Structures are given as structure tokens and as C-alpha cells.
PDB file as gemmi writes it, atoms N, CA and C in Angstrom:
CRYST1    1.000    1.000    1.000  90.00  90.00  90.00 P 1                      
ATOM      1  N   MET A   1       0.634   7.318 -20.109  1.00  0.00           N  
ATOM      2  CA  MET A   1       1.138   7.406 -18.757  1.00  0.00           C  
ATOM      3  C   MET A   1       1.228   5.996 -18.170  1.00  0.00           C  
ATOM      4  N   ALA A   2       2.344   5.677 -17.568  1.00  0.00           N  
ATOM      5  CA  ALA A   2       2.565   4.360 -16.978  1.00  0.00           C  
ATOM      6  C   ALA A   2       2.128   4.354 -15.521  1.00  0.00           C  
ATOM      7  N   ARG A   3       1.764   3.158 -15.075  1.00  0.00           N  
ATOM      8  CA  ARG A   3       1.358   2.971 -13.675  1.00  0.00           C  
ATOM      9  C   ARG A   3       2.316   1.981 -13.026  1.00  0.00           C  
ATOM     10  N   TYR A   4       2.749   2.322 -11.821  1.00  0.00           N  
ATOM     11  CA  TYR A   4       3.672   1.488 -11.064  1.00  0.00           C  
ATOM     12  C   TYR A   4       3.137   1.326  -9.648  1.00  0.00           C  
ATOM     13  N   ARG A   5       3.468   0.185  -9.042  1.00  0.00           N  
ATOM     14  CA  ARG A   5       3.156  -0.018  -7.629  1.00  0.00           C  
ATOM     15  C   ARG A   5       4.486  -0.051  -6.891  1.00  0.00           C  
ATOM     16  N   LEU A   6       4.591   0.734  -5.839  1.00  0.00           N  
ATOM     17  CA  LEU A   6       5.790   0.731  -5.015  1.00  0.00           C  
ATOM     18  C   LEU A   6       5.707  -0.465  -4.076  1.00  0.00           C  
ATOM     19  N   LEU A   7       6.678  -1.364  -4.158  1.00  0.00           N  
ATOM     20  CA  LEU A   7       6.682  -2.580  -3.349  1.00  0.00           C  
ATOM     21  C   LEU A   7       7.485  -2.423  -2.074  1.00  0.00           C  
ATOM     22  N   ALA A   8       8.552  -1.651  -2.119  1.00  0.00           N  
ATOM     23  CA  ALA A   8       9.401  -1.466  -0.942  1.00  0.00           C  
ATOM     24  C   ALA A   8      10.108  -0.129  -1.055  1.00  0.00           C  
ATOM     25  N   GLY A   9      10.450   0.440   0.076  1.00  0.00           N  
ATOM     26  CA  GLY A   9      11.127   1.724   0.095  1.00  0.00           C  
ATOM     27  C   GLY A   9      10.146   2.885   0.018  1.00  0.00           C  
ATOM     28  N   ILE A  10      10.677   4.058  -0.162  1.00  0.00           N  
ATOM     29  CA  ILE A  10       9.881   5.282  -0.267  1.00  0.00           C  
ATOM     30  C   ILE A  10      10.305   5.997  -1.536  1.00  0.00           C  
ATOM     31  N   HIS A  11       9.322   6.508  -2.269  1.00  0.00           N  
ATOM     32  CA  HIS A  11       9.609   7.247  -3.499  1.00  0.00           C  
ATOM     33  C   HIS A  11       8.975   8.625  -3.378  1.00  0.00           C  
ATOM     34  N   GLN A  12       9.748   9.663  -3.718  1.00  0.00           N  
ATOM     35  CA  GLN A  12       9.221  11.017  -3.706  1.00  0.00           C  
ATOM     36  C   GLN A  12       9.274  11.563  -5.120  1.00  0.00           C  
ATOM     37  N   ASP A  13       8.131  12.158  -5.542  1.00  0.00           N  
ATOM     38  CA  ASP A  13       8.038  12.684  -6.887  1.00  0.00           C  
ATOM     39  C   ASP A  13       7.030  13.815  -6.896  1.00  0.00           C  
ATOM     40  N   SER A  14       7.411  14.936  -7.464  1.00  0.00           N  
ATOM     41  CA  SER A  14       6.526  16.098  -7.610  1.00  0.00           C  
ATOM     42  C   SER A  14       5.882  16.502  -6.287  1.00  0.00           C  
ATOM     43  N   GLY A  15       6.653  16.463  -5.219  1.00  0.00           N  
ATOM     44  CA  GLY A  15       6.168  16.903  -3.914  1.00  0.00           C  
ATOM     45  C   GLY A  15       5.299  15.896  -3.188  1.00  0.00           C  
ATOM     46  N   LYS A  16       5.139  14.703  -3.732  1.00  0.00           N  
ATOM     47  CA  LYS A  16       4.327  13.680  -3.087  1.00  0.00           C  
ATOM     48  C   LYS A  16       5.214  12.514  -2.665  1.00  0.00           C  
ATOM     49  N   THR A  17       4.917  11.943  -1.496  1.00  0.00           N  
ATOM     50  CA  THR A  17       5.662  10.802  -0.996  1.00  0.00           C  
ATOM     51  C   THR A  17       4.838   9.545  -1.188  1.00  0.00           C  
ATOM     52  N   TYR A  18       5.440   8.534  -1.796  1.00  0.00           N  
ATOM     53  CA  TYR A  18       4.781   7.260  -2.033  1.00  0.00           C  
ATOM     54  C   TYR A  18       5.402   6.213  -1.123  1.00  0.00           C  
ATOM     55  N   ARG A  19       4.561   5.344  -0.591  1.00  0.00           N  
ATOM     56  CA  ARG A  19       5.002   4.299   0.321  1.00  0.00           C  
ATOM     57  C   ARG A  19       4.573   2.941  -0.240  1.00  0.00           C  
ATOM     58  N   PRO A  20       5.118   1.830   0.298  1.00  0.00           N  
ATOM     59  CA  PRO A  20       4.776   0.509  -0.229  1.00  0.00           C  
ATOM     60  C   PRO A  20       3.264   0.308  -0.362  1.00  0.00           C  
ATOM     61  N   GLY A  21       2.871  -0.193  -1.538  1.00  0.00           N  
ATOM     62  CA  GLY A  21       1.463  -0.423  -1.823  1.00  0.00           C  
ATOM     63  C   GLY A  21       0.829   0.692  -2.629  1.00  0.00           C  
ATOM     64  N   ASP A  22       1.451   1.880  -2.625  1.00  0.00           N  
ATOM     65  CA  ASP A  22       0.905   3.016  -3.362  1.00  0.00           C  
ATOM     66  C   ASP A  22       1.084   2.830  -4.861  1.00  0.00           C  
ATOM     67  N   ILE A  23       0.129   3.352  -5.626  1.00  0.00           N  
ATOM     68  CA  ILE A  23       0.191   3.342  -7.082  1.00  0.00           C  
ATOM     69  C   ILE A  23       0.715   4.697  -7.544  1.00  0.00           C  
ATOM     70  N   ILE A  24       1.708   4.667  -8.425  1.00  0.00           N  
ATOM     71  CA  ILE A  24       2.314   5.891  -8.955  1.00  0.00           C  
ATOM     72  C   ILE A  24       1.984   5.968 -10.441  1.00  0.00           C  
ATOM     73  N   GLU A  25       1.390   7.068 -10.857  1.00  0.00           N  
ATOM     74  CA  GLU A  25       1.124   7.299 -12.274  1.00  0.00           C  
ATOM     75  C   GLU A  25       2.078   8.390 -12.737  1.00  0.00           C  
ATOM     76  N   THR A  26       2.908   8.061 -13.741  1.00  0.00           N  
ATOM     77  CA  THR A  26       3.917   9.015 -14.190  1.00  0.00           C  
ATOM     78  C   THR A  26       4.344   8.702 -15.616  1.00  0.00           C  
ATOM     79  N   ASP A  27       4.931   9.693 -16.265  1.00  0.00           N  
ATOM     80  CA  ASP A  27       5.511   9.505 -17.585  1.00  0.00           C  
ATOM     81  C   ASP A  27       6.961   9.028 -17.483  1.00  0.00           C  
ATOM     82  N   LYS A  28       7.528   9.057 -16.293  1.00  0.00           N  
ATOM     83  CA  LYS A  28       8.917   8.655 -16.080  1.00  0.00           C  
ATOM     84  C   LYS A  28       9.035   7.139 -16.059  1.00  0.00           C  
ATOM     85  N   ASP A  29      10.217   6.634 -16.422  1.00  0.00           N  
ATOM     86  CA  ASP A  29      10.498   5.206 -16.335  1.00  0.00           C  
ATOM     87  C   ASP A  29      11.040   4.909 -14.942  1.00  0.00           C  
ATOM     88  N   LEU A  30      10.199   4.382 -14.079  1.00  0.00           N  
ATOM     89  CA  LEU A  30      10.605   4.131 -12.702  1.00  0.00           C  
ATOM     90  C   LEU A  30      11.273   2.774 -12.504  1.00  0.00           C  
ATOM     91  N   MET A  31      11.322   1.957 -13.538  1.00  0.00           N  
ATOM     92  CA  MET A  31      11.922   0.629 -13.388  1.00  0.00           C  
ATOM     93  C   MET A  31      13.404   0.715 -13.020  1.00  0.00           C  
ATOM     94  N   ARG A  32      14.038   1.827 -13.300  1.00  0.00           N  
ATOM     95  CA  ARG A  32      15.452   2.001 -12.927  1.00  0.00           C  
ATOM     96  C   ARG A  32      15.627   2.029 -11.407  1.00  0.00           C  
ATOM     97  N   LEU A  33      14.526   2.195 -10.661  1.00  0.00           N  
ATOM     98  CA  LEU A  33      14.604   2.251  -9.200  1.00  0.00           C  
ATOM     99  C   LEU A  33      14.644   0.863  -8.561  1.00  0.00           C  
ATOM    100  N   ASN A  34      14.529  -0.190  -9.352  1.00  0.00           N  
ATOM    101  CA  ASN A  34      14.529  -1.548  -8.810  1.00  0.00           C  
ATOM    102  C   ASN A  34      15.930  -1.959  -8.382  1.00  0.00           C  
ATOM    103  N   ARG A  35      16.380  -1.378  -7.313  1.00  0.00           N  
ATOM    104  CA  ARG A  35      17.696  -1.705  -6.784  1.00  0.00           C  
ATOM    105  C   ARG A  35      17.704  -1.418  -5.278  1.00  0.00           C  
ATOM    106  N   GLY A  36      18.538  -2.105  -4.586  1.00  0.00           N  
ATOM    107  CA  GLY A  36      18.688  -1.854  -3.163  1.00  0.00           C  
ATOM    108  C   GLY A  36      17.389  -1.958  -2.402  1.00  0.00           C  
ATOM    109  N   PHE A  37      17.047  -0.895  -1.670  1.00  0.00           N  
ATOM    110  CA  PHE A  37      15.883  -0.932  -0.793  1.00  0.00           C  
ATOM    111  C   PHE A  37      14.591  -0.540  -1.497  1.00  0.00           C  
ATOM    112  N   GLN A  38      14.680   0.005  -2.696  1.00  0.00           N  
ATOM    113  CA  GLN A  38      13.478   0.483  -3.377  1.00  0.00           C  
ATOM    114  C   GLN A  38      13.106  -0.463  -4.513  1.00  0.00           C  
ATOM    115  N   LYS A  39      11.868  -0.949  -4.500  1.00  0.00           N  
ATOM    116  CA  LYS A  39      11.389  -1.877  -5.520  1.00  0.00           C  
ATOM    117  C   LYS A  39      10.098  -1.339  -6.125  1.00  0.00           C  
ATOM    118  N   ILE A  40       9.993  -1.440  -7.449  1.00  0.00           N  
ATOM    119  CA  ILE A  40       8.846  -0.933  -8.207  1.00  0.00           C  
ATOM    120  C   ILE A  40       8.320  -2.051  -9.102  1.00  0.00           C  
ATOM    121  N   GLU A  41       7.012  -2.157  -9.230  1.00  0.00           N  
ATOM    122  CA  GLU A  41       6.390  -3.115 -10.138  1.00  0.00           C  
ATOM    123  C   GLU A  41       5.612  -2.326 -11.181  1.00  0.00           C  
ATOM    124  N   LYS A  42       5.883  -2.580 -12.452  1.00  0.00           N  
ATOM    125  CA  LYS A  42       5.147  -1.907 -13.517  1.00  0.00           C  
ATOM    126  C   LYS A  42       3.825  -2.630 -13.719  1.00  0.00           C  
ATOM    127  N   LEU A  43       2.748  -1.870 -13.729  1.00  0.00           N  
ATOM    128  CA  LEU A  43       1.418  -2.438 -13.902  1.00  0.00           C  
ATOM    129  C   LEU A  43       1.039  -2.363 -15.368  1.00  0.00           C  
ATOM    130  N   THR A  44       0.597  -3.472 -15.906  1.00  0.00           N  
ATOM    131  CA  THR A  44       0.279  -3.507 -17.322  1.00  0.00           C  
ATOM    132  C   THR A  44      -1.198  -3.282 -17.593  1.00  0.00           C  
ATOM    133  N   GLU A  45      -2.010  -3.371 -16.576  1.00  0.00           N  
ATOM    134  CA  GLU A  45      -3.432  -3.122 -16.754  1.00  0.00           C  
ATOM    135  C   GLU A  45      -3.938  -2.262 -15.608  1.00  0.00           C  
ATOM    136  N   ALA A  46      -5.114  -1.734 -15.790  1.00  0.00           N  
ATOM    137  CA  ALA A  46      -5.688  -0.859 -14.771  1.00  0.00           C  
ATOM    138  C   ALA A  46      -5.858  -1.625 -13.462  1.00  0.00           C  
ATOM    139  N   VAL A  47      -5.504  -0.976 -12.372  1.00  0.00           N  
ATOM    140  CA  VAL A  47      -5.656  -1.558 -11.047  1.00  0.00           C  
ATOM    141  C   VAL A  47      -6.661  -0.710 -10.289  1.00  0.00           C  
ATOM    142  N   PRO A  48      -7.702  -1.322  -9.749  1.00  0.00           N  
ATOM    143  CA  PRO A  48      -8.667  -0.536  -8.988  1.00  0.00           C  
ATOM    144  C   PRO A  48      -7.991   0.155  -7.808  1.00  0.00           C  
ATOM    145  N   ILE A  49      -8.405   1.375  -7.534  1.00  0.00           N  
ATOM    146  CA  ILE A  49      -7.824   2.135  -6.428  1.00  0.00           C  
ATOM    147  C   ILE A  49      -7.958   1.381  -5.118  1.00  0.00           C  
ATOM    148  N   SER A  50      -9.038   0.622  -4.977  1.00  0.00           N  
ATOM    149  CA  SER A  50      -9.265  -0.079  -3.714  1.00  0.00           C  
ATOM    150  C   SER A  50      -8.488  -1.389  -3.585  1.00  0.00           C  
ATOM    151  N   GLU A  51      -7.657  -1.745  -4.600  1.00  0.00           N  
ATOM    152  CA  GLU A  51      -6.882  -2.974  -4.498  1.00  0.00           C  
ATOM    153  C   GLU A  51      -5.909  -2.867  -3.339  1.00  0.00           C  
ATOM    154  N   MET A  52      -5.887  -3.871  -2.511  1.00  0.00           N  
ATOM    155  CA  MET A  52      -5.075  -3.839  -1.309  1.00  0.00           C  
ATOM    156  C   MET A  52      -3.705  -4.457  -1.529  1.00  0.00           C  
ATOM    157  N   PRO A  53      -2.721  -3.973  -0.781  1.00  0.00           N  
ATOM    158  CA  PRO A  53      -1.403  -4.601  -0.823  1.00  0.00           C  
ATOM    159  C   PRO A  53      -1.482  -6.015  -0.234  1.00  0.00           C  
ATOM    160  N   THR A  54      -0.504  -6.846  -0.569  1.00  0.00           N  
ATOM    161  CA  THR A  54      -0.456  -8.193  -0.010  1.00  0.00           C  
ATOM    162  C   THR A  54      -0.109  -8.115   1.473  1.00  0.00           C  
ATOM    163  N   ASP A  55      -0.223  -9.260   2.144  1.00  0.00           N  
ATOM    164  CA  ASP A  55       0.096  -9.308   3.568  1.00  0.00           C  
ATOM    165  C   ASP A  55       1.552  -8.920   3.813  1.00  0.00           C  
ATOM    166  N   ASP A  56       2.451  -9.357   2.915  1.00  0.00           N  
ATOM    167  CA  ASP A  56       3.860  -8.978   3.049  1.00  0.00           C  
ATOM    168  C   ASP A  56       4.039  -7.471   2.884  1.00  0.00           C  
ATOM    169  N   ASP A  57       3.299  -6.876   1.927  1.00  0.00           N  
ATOM    170  CA  ASP A  57       3.366  -5.429   1.731  1.00  0.00           C  
ATOM    171  C   ASP A  57       2.910  -4.705   2.988  1.00  0.00           C  
ATOM    172  N   LEU A  58       1.834  -5.182   3.588  1.00  0.00           N  
ATOM    173  CA  LEU A  58       1.323  -4.552   4.810  1.00  0.00           C  
ATOM    174  C   LEU A  58       2.373  -4.584   5.908  1.00  0.00           C  
ATOM    175  N   SER A  59       3.048  -5.721   6.062  1.00  0.00           N  
ATOM    176  CA  SER A  59       4.055  -5.866   7.115  1.00  0.00           C  
ATOM    177  C   SER A  59       5.217  -4.897   6.943  1.00  0.00           C  
ATOM    178  N   ARG A  60       5.532  -4.545   5.696  1.00  0.00           N  
ATOM    179  CA  ARG A  60       6.653  -3.632   5.431  1.00  0.00           C  
ATOM    180  C   ARG A  60       6.254  -2.163   5.542  1.00  0.00           C  
ATOM    181  N   MET A  61       4.959  -1.882   5.596  1.00  0.00           N  
ATOM    182  CA  MET A  61       4.503  -0.492   5.622  1.00  0.00           C  
ATOM    183  C   MET A  61       4.752   0.138   6.990  1.00  0.00           C  
ATOM    184  N   THR A  62       4.956   1.446   6.987  1.00  0.00           N  
ATOM    185  CA  THR A  62       5.135   2.179   8.236  1.00  0.00           C  
ATOM    186  C   THR A  62       3.768   2.410   8.876  1.00  0.00           C  
ATOM    187  N   VAL A  63       3.775   2.806  10.139  1.00  0.00           N  
ATOM    188  CA  VAL A  63       2.526   3.115  10.837  1.00  0.00           C  
ATOM    189  C   VAL A  63       1.787   4.240  10.114  1.00  0.00           C  
ATOM    190  N   VAL A  64       2.525   5.239   9.656  1.00  0.00           N  
ATOM    191  CA  VAL A  64       1.897   6.362   8.934  1.00  0.00           C  
ATOM    192  C   VAL A  64       1.211   5.855   7.665  1.00  0.00           C  
ATOM    193  N   SER A  65       1.890   4.995   6.906  1.00  0.00           N  
ATOM    194  CA  SER A  65       1.304   4.438   5.680  1.00  0.00           C  
ATOM    195  C   SER A  65       0.092   3.571   5.981  1.00  0.00           C  
ATOM    196  N   LEU A  66       0.165   2.802   7.054  1.00  0.00           N  
ATOM    197  CA  LEU A  66      -0.969   1.958   7.435  1.00  0.00           C  
ATOM    198  C   LEU A  66      -2.175   2.814   7.823  1.00  0.00           C  
ATOM    199  N   ARG A  67      -1.921   3.906   8.541  1.00  0.00           N  
ATOM    200  CA  ARG A  67      -3.016   4.818   8.911  1.00  0.00           C  
ATOM    201  C   ARG A  67      -3.628   5.461   7.662  1.00  0.00           C  
ATOM    202  N   GLU A  68      -2.785   5.838   6.698  1.00  0.00           N  
ATOM    203  CA  GLU A  68      -3.287   6.428   5.448  1.00  0.00           C  
ATOM    204  C   GLU A  68      -4.128   5.412   4.685  1.00  0.00           C  
ATOM    205  N   LEU A  69      -3.669   4.169   4.646  1.00  0.00           N  
ATOM    206  CA  LEU A  69      -4.419   3.107   3.992  1.00  0.00           C  
ATOM    207  C   LEU A  69      -5.771   2.910   4.666  1.00  0.00           C  
ATOM    208  N   ALA A  70      -5.766   2.858   5.994  1.00  0.00           N  
ATOM    209  CA  ALA A  70      -7.013   2.677   6.739  1.00  0.00           C  
ATOM    210  C   ALA A  70      -7.979   3.823   6.461  1.00  0.00           C  
ATOM    211  N   GLU A  71      -7.472   5.032   6.422  1.00  0.00           N  
ATOM    212  CA  GLU A  71      -8.324   6.186   6.144  1.00  0.00           C  
ATOM    213  C   GLU A  71      -8.890   6.108   4.726  1.00  0.00           C  
ATOM    214  N   ARG A  72      -8.039   5.794   3.765  1.00  0.00           N  
ATOM    215  CA  ARG A  72      -8.454   5.705   2.367  1.00  0.00           C  
ATOM    216  C   ARG A  72      -9.527   4.627   2.170  1.00  0.00           C  
ATOM    217  N   GLU A  73      -9.398   3.519   2.910  1.00  0.00           N  
ATOM    218  CA  GLU A  73     -10.336   2.406   2.773  1.00  0.00           C  
ATOM    219  C   GLU A  73     -11.456   2.461   3.816  1.00  0.00           C  
ATOM    220  N   GLU A  74     -11.503   3.548   4.572  1.00  0.00           N  
ATOM    221  CA  GLU A  74     -12.541   3.761   5.588  1.00  0.00           C  
ATOM    222  C   GLU A  74     -12.574   2.633   6.608  1.00  0.00           C  
ATOM    223  N   ILE A  75     -11.390   2.275   7.098  1.00  0.00           N  
ATOM    224  CA  ILE A  75     -11.255   1.248   8.133  1.00  0.00           C  
ATOM    225  C   ILE A  75     -11.063   1.960   9.471  1.00  0.00           C  
ATOM    226  N   ASP A  76     -11.948   1.670  10.408  1.00  0.00           N  
ATOM    227  CA  ASP A  76     -11.873   2.277  11.736  1.00  0.00           C  
ATOM    228  C   ASP A  76     -10.822   1.535  12.553  1.00  0.00           C  
ATOM    229  N   LEU A  77      -9.766   2.236  12.935  1.00  0.00           N  
ATOM    230  CA  LEU A  77      -8.692   1.620  13.712  1.00  0.00           C  
ATOM    231  C   LEU A  77      -8.988   1.616  15.202  1.00  0.00           C  
ATOM    232  N   GLY A  78     -10.069   2.265  15.611  1.00  0.00           N  
ATOM    233  CA  GLY A  78     -10.420   2.293  17.030  1.00  0.00           C  
ATOM    234  C   GLY A  78      -9.296   2.885  17.853  1.00  0.00           C  
ATOM    235  N   ASP A  79      -8.896   2.172  18.901  1.00  0.00           N  
ATOM    236  CA  ASP A  79      -7.834   2.645  19.799  1.00  0.00           C  
ATOM    237  C   ASP A  79      -6.459   2.112  19.418  1.00  0.00           C  
ATOM    238  N   ALA A  80      -6.344   1.450  18.276  1.00  0.00           N  
ATOM    239  CA  ALA A  80      -5.067   0.849  17.875  1.00  0.00           C  
ATOM    240  C   ALA A  80      -4.019   1.934  17.653  1.00  0.00           C  
ATOM    241  N   THR A  81      -2.894   1.809  18.335  1.00  0.00           N  
ATOM    242  CA  THR A  81      -1.792   2.751  18.169  1.00  0.00           C  
ATOM    243  C   THR A  81      -0.488   2.040  17.803  1.00  0.00           C  
ATOM    244  N   LEU A  82      -0.351   0.795  18.247  1.00  0.00           N  
ATOM    245  CA  LEU A  82       0.846   0.024  17.921  1.00  0.00           C  
ATOM    246  C   LEU A  82       0.709  -0.587  16.533  1.00  0.00           C  
ATOM    247  N   LYS A  83       1.834  -0.728  15.840  1.00  0.00           N  
ATOM    248  CA  LYS A  83       1.818  -1.272  14.476  1.00  0.00           C  
ATOM    249  C   LYS A  83       1.148  -2.641  14.434  1.00  0.00           C  
ATOM    250  N   THR A  84       1.444  -3.501  15.397  1.00  0.00           N  
ATOM    251  CA  THR A  84       0.851  -4.842  15.394  1.00  0.00           C  
ATOM    252  C   THR A  84      -0.671  -4.779  15.509  1.00  0.00           C  
ATOM    253  N   ASP A  85      -1.180  -3.883  16.330  1.00  0.00           N  
ATOM    254  CA  ASP A  85      -2.629  -3.737  16.494  1.00  0.00           C  
ATOM    255  C   ASP A  85      -3.271  -3.152  15.241  1.00  0.00           C  
ATOM    256  N   ILE A  86      -2.602  -2.174  14.632  1.00  0.00           N  
ATOM    257  CA  ILE A  86      -3.108  -1.556  13.400  1.00  0.00           C  
ATOM    258  C   ILE A  86      -3.138  -2.595  12.283  1.00  0.00           C  
ATOM    259  N   LEU A  87      -2.050  -3.380  12.154  1.00  0.00           N  
ATOM    260  CA  LEU A  87      -1.994  -4.442  11.141  1.00  0.00           C  
ATOM    261  C   LEU A  87      -3.129  -5.448  11.342  1.00  0.00           C  
ATOM    262  N   GLU A  88      -3.346  -5.870  12.581  1.00  0.00           N  
ATOM    263  CA  GLU A  88      -4.395  -6.855  12.866  1.00  0.00           C  
ATOM    264  C   GLU A  88      -5.774  -6.313  12.486  1.00  0.00           C  
ATOM    265  N   THR A  89      -6.045  -5.063  12.803  1.00  0.00           N  
ATOM    266  CA  THR A  89      -7.334  -4.452  12.467  1.00  0.00           C  
ATOM    267  C   THR A  89      -7.516  -4.381  10.956  1.00  0.00           C  
ATOM    268  N   ILE A  90      -6.485  -3.940  10.232  1.00  0.00           N  
ATOM    269  CA  ILE A  90      -6.575  -3.836   8.777  1.00  0.00           C  
ATOM    270  C   ILE A  90      -6.752  -5.221   8.164  1.00  0.00           C  
ATOM    271  N   ARG A  91      -5.981  -6.197   8.634  1.00  0.00           N  
ATOM    272  CA  ARG A  91      -6.098  -7.558   8.093  1.00  0.00           C  
ATOM    273  C   ARG A  91      -7.502  -8.124   8.309  1.00  0.00           C  
ATOM    274  N   GLN A  92      -8.084  -7.886   9.482  1.00  0.00           N  
ATOM    275  CA  GLN A  92      -9.442  -8.371   9.749  1.00  0.00           C  
ATOM    276  C   GLN A  92     -10.443  -7.734   8.795  1.00  0.00           C  
ATOM    277  N   GLU A  93     -10.274  -6.446   8.509  1.00  0.00           N  
ATOM    278  CA  GLU A  93     -11.197  -5.755   7.630  1.00  0.00           C  
ATOM    279  C   GLU A  93     -11.032  -6.180   6.172  1.00  0.00           C  
ATOM    280  N   LEU A  94      -9.824  -6.553   5.782  1.00  0.00           N  
ATOM    281  CA  LEU A  94      -9.555  -6.913   4.395  1.00  0.00           C  
ATOM    282  C   LEU A  94      -9.816  -8.381   4.085  1.00  0.00           C  
ATOM    283  N   THR A  95      -9.929  -9.202   5.124  1.00  0.00           N  
ATOM    284  CA  THR A  95     -10.189 -10.614   4.925  1.00  0.00           C  
ATOM    285  C   THR A  95     -11.661 -10.809   4.597  1.00  0.00           C  
ATOM    286  N   PRO A  96     -11.940 -11.461   3.471  1.00  0.00           N  
ATOM    287  CA  PRO A  96     -13.348 -11.687   3.109  1.00  0.00           C  
ATOM    288  C   PRO A  96     -14.073 -12.463   4.210  1.00  0.00           C  
ATOM    289  N   GLN A  97     -15.223 -11.980   4.595  1.00  0.00           N  
ATOM    290  CA  GLN A  97     -16.035 -12.629   5.623  1.00  0.00           C  
ATOM    291  C   GLN A  97     -16.904 -13.702   4.981  1.00  0.00           C  
ATOM    292  N   THR A  98     -16.969 -14.854   5.590  1.00  0.00           N  
ATOM    293  CA  THR A  98     -17.834 -15.915   5.081  1.00  0.00           C  
ATOM    294  C   THR A  98     -19.108 -15.940   5.898  1.00  0.00           C  
ATOM    295  N   ASN A  99     -20.211 -16.177   5.228  1.00  0.00           N  
ATOM    296  CA  ASN A  99     -21.499 -16.275   5.916  1.00  0.00           C  
ATOM    297  C   ASN A  99     -21.687 -17.701   6.406  1.00  0.00           C  
ATOM    298  N   GLU A 100     -21.758 -17.855   7.704  1.00  0.00           N  
ATOM    299  CA  GLU A 100     -21.959 -19.187   8.277  1.00  0.00           C  
ATOM    300  C   GLU A 100     -23.431 -19.342   8.618  1.00  0.00           C  
ATOM    301  N   ALA A 101     -24.025 -20.430   8.147  1.00  0.00           N  
ATOM    302  CA  ALA A 101     -25.449 -20.653   8.403  1.00  0.00           C  
ATOM    303  C   ALA A 101     -25.635 -21.574   9.562  1.00  0.00           C  
TER     304      ALA A 101                                                      
END                                                                             
């Protein structure tokens, strides 16, 4: 079974909707979708489920996808409702914290 990461666009397969940053496991060859608005990256090695999309990937995600990501990663969005506020909260949580002495 091959693993792909959706980079842009939306992919629907077997009743499930995939959004940018999502990992798709399938026997199908999805590389044919690399055209127009939909982009797919074939993963050659195992990717941890908790691996986060890049900052550019986050910016392209919809509010619904960002909320799903936050829920999956147990990120409390607080009162954030606007995309910019949700993005800022997720980015703060995903940025490694340095211990200052």
C-alpha cells in the first residue's frame, strides 16, 4: 500500500475527504492527480501521524481542515474563530519552545 500526502486541493476517496496535509494510504496510483489545483506527494518512508504540515501547507488549509488538525493534535483553539487567529494558535503550539534560563 502506498502513502501520499495531499499538498493542495481536495481529494475524495472511499467516502472520505482529504485536505492539504492529510496522509492518504491507498493501492491506487495518485500521482496522476499532480495537475492543476490538486498536488500529491508520494511518501517513500513511514511518516509519523503527528507530523505537521509546513507553514505554507497550513496557510492553504481551510478553517475546517485547521480545526480538524487542531483536534487531532489536541491543540486548544480557545475563542479563535477567524482563520488568521486559528493559524496563529496552531503555529504557536507547533513551534518548538526553547527553555530560557
